[in-house]
C-alpha positions as CSV (number, residue, x, y, z in Angstrom):
1,X,-11.6,1.7,28.7
2,X,-13.8,-0.9,27.1
3,X,-12.3,-3.8,25.1
4,X,-13.5,-3.7,21.5
5,X,-16.0,-6.3,20.5
6,X,-14.7,-9.3,18.5
7,X,-16.7,-8.2,15.5
8,X,-14.8,-5.0,15.0
9,X,-11.5,-6.9,14.8
10,X,-12.0,-8.4,11.4
11,X,-8.4,-8.0,10.2
12,X,-6.6,-11.3,10.0
13,X,-3.9,-11.8,12.5
14,X,-0.6,-10.3,11.3
15,X,-2.2,-8.1,8.6
16,X,-0.8,-4.6,8.2
17,X,-2.6,-1.3,8.2
18,X,0.0,0.2,5.8
19,X,2.5,-1.2,3.3
20,X,5.4,1.2,2.7
21,X,7.1,0.9,-0.7
22,X,10.2,3.0,-1.2
23,X,13.7,3.1,-2.7
24,X,15.9,2.6,0.3
25,X,19.0,4.3,-0.7
26,X,17.1,7.4,-1.7
27,X,14.9,8.0,1.2
28,X,15.6,5.6,4.1
29,X,17.7,7.7,6.3
30,X,15.7,10.8,5.7
31,X,12.0,10.7,4.9
32,X,11.0,7.1,5.1
33,X,12.4,6.6,8.6
34,X,10.5,9.6,9.9
35,X,7.3,8.4,8.2
36,X,7.7,4.9,9.6
37,X,8.3,6.2,13.1
38,X,5.3,8.5,12.9
39,X,3.0,5.8,11.8
40,X,4.4,3.4,14.4
41,X,3.9,6.0,17.2
42,X,0.3,6.5,16.0
43,X,-0.2,2.7,16.5
44,X,-0.4,2.0,12.8
45,X,0.9,-1.4,12.0
46,X,3.3,-0.8,9.0
47,X,5.2,-3.1,6.8
48,X,8.3,-1.5,5.6
49,X,9.9,-3.2,2.6
50,X,13.6,-2.6,2.4
51,X,15.0,-2.8,-1.0
52,X,18.5,-3.4,0.2
53,X,17.7,-6.8,1.6
54,X,19.1,-9.6,-0.5
55,X,16.4,-11.5,-2.4
56,X,15.6,-14.0,-5.0
57,X,14.2,-13.2,-8.4
58,X,10.5,-13.2,-7.5
59,X,8.6,-11.2,-4.9
60,X,8.2,-13.5,-1.9
61,X,4.9,-14.8,-0.7
62,X,5.4,-12.9,2.6
63,X,5.6,-9.7,0.7
64,X,2.6,-10.4,-1.5
65,X,0.6,-11.2,1.5
66,X,1.6,-8.0,3.2
67,X,0.6,-6.0,0.1
68,X,-2.7,-7.8,-0.3
69,X,-3.7,-7.5,3.4
70,X,-2.7,-3.9,3.9
71,X,-5.5,-1.4,4.0
72,X,-3.3,1.3,2.6
73,X,-0.2,1.3,0.5
74,X,2.1,4.3,0.6
75,X,4.4,4.6,-2.3
76,X,7.3,7.0,-1.9
77,X,8.4,8.0,-5.4
78,X,11.9,9.4,-5.4
79,X,14.4,10.0,-8.2
80,X,15.8,6.5,-8.0
81,X,12.5,4.6,-7.5
82,X,12.2,3.5,-11.1
83,X,15.8,2.3,-11.3
84,X,14.8,-0.5,-8.9
85,X,13.0,-3.4,-10.5
86,X,12.0,-4.4,-7.0
87,X,10.1,-1.2,-6.5
88,X,8.5,-1.5,-9.9
89,X,7.4,-5.1,-9.4
90,X,6.0,-4.1,-6.0
91,X,4.1,-1.2,-7.5
92,X,2.5,-3.6,-10.1
93,X,1.4,-5.8,-7.3
94,X,0.1,-2.9,-5.2
95,X,-2.1,-1.7,-8.1
96,X,-3.3,-5.2,-8.9
97,X,-4.3,-5.6,-5.3
98,X,-6.1,-2.2,-5.4
99,X,-8.1,-3.2,-8.4
100,X,-9.2,-6.5,-6.9
101,X,-10.1,-5.3,-3.4
102,X,-12.5,-2.5,-2.9
103,X,-11.6,-0.1,-0.2
104,X,-7.8,-0.6,-0.5
105,X,-6.1,2.8,-0.8
106,X,-2.9,3.7,-2.6
107,X,-1.3,7.0,-1.6
108,X,1.7,8.2,-3.7
109,X,4.2,10.6,-2.1
110,X,6.3,12.4,-4.6
111,X,9.6,13.0,-2.8
112,X,11.6,15.7,-4.5
113,X,10.2,14.6,-7.9
114,X,7.5,15.9,-10.2
115,X,4.4,13.7,-10.4
116,X,4.6,14.1,-14.2
117,X,8.0,12.3,-14.2
118,X,6.3,9.3,-12.7
119,X,3.3,9.5,-15.0
120,X,5.2,10.0,-18.2
121,X,8.5,8.4,-17.2
122,X,10.5,11.6,-17.9
123,X,13.5,13.0,-16.0
124,X,15.4,10.5,-13.9
125,X,12.6,7.9,-14.7
126,X,13.5,8.2,-18.4
127,X,17.1,7.2,-17.7
128,X,16.0,4.3,-15.6
129,X,13.8,3.0,-18.4
130,X,16.5,3.3,-21.0
131,X,18.4,0.8,-19.0
132,X,15.4,-1.4,-18.4
133,X,14.6,-1.6,-22.0
134,X,18.1,-3.0,-22.7
135,X,17.8,-5.7,-20.0
136,X,14.2,-6.8,-19.7
137,X,11.5,-8.1,-22.0
138,X,9.2,-5.6,-23.6
139,X,6.1,-7.0,-21.9
140,X,7.5,-6.5,-18.4
141,X,8.7,-3.0,-19.2
142,X,5.3,-2.1,-20.6
143,X,3.7,-3.4,-17.4
144,X,6.0,-1.2,-15.3
145,X,5.3,1.9,-17.4
146,X,1.5,1.3,-17.1
147,X,1.8,1.0,-13.3
148,X,3.7,4.3,-13.1
149,X,1.2,6.0,-15.3
150,X,-1.7,4.8,-13.1
151,X,0.1,5.7,-9.9
152,X,1.1,9.1,-11.2
153,X,-2.5,9.9,-11.8
154,X,-3.5,9.1,-8.2
155,X,-3.8,12.1,-6.0
156,X,-1.0,12.1,-3.4
157,X,1.4,14.5,-1.7
158,X,4.2,16.3,-3.3
159,X,7.0,17.0,-0.9
160,X,9.4,19.2,-3.0
161,X,7.5,22.3,-2.1
162,X,6.9,21.5,1.5
163,X,9.2,22.3,4.4
164,X,10.5,19.1,6.0
165,X,8.2,18.1,8.8
């Protein structure tokens, strides 16, 4: 087996192929673990952000770097996704990064949720936003809504009608 030429290894050291954004308590033990394991087995270097880790107010530099350097971001939308401001802030960054960098791909996965709930913030997303509007400034909430609308319009996979697998 030939070693690949230096030129084809243009990714900076430590960059990820995939950035995985998900709401831990909804999907970690089920879907996201399986997805992560499958990507890992395929040799795909994946950054898995875990929203149960304690954190400061802002998204860390480490996280921003992982988002910016990933070729693909996979966003697992689940019923509780919008209730986490972490997830929402991450999504805003993912979409910013996609706009800035050509060739960066964002793949939404709609896990047991209708894409229109994401796009229009209905269903469980409506409840989450009722709470956000009480707590956070309007500008931030608008930014989150816009990010969800944009992401909900991307073509992705819907998993409520698929057998687990």
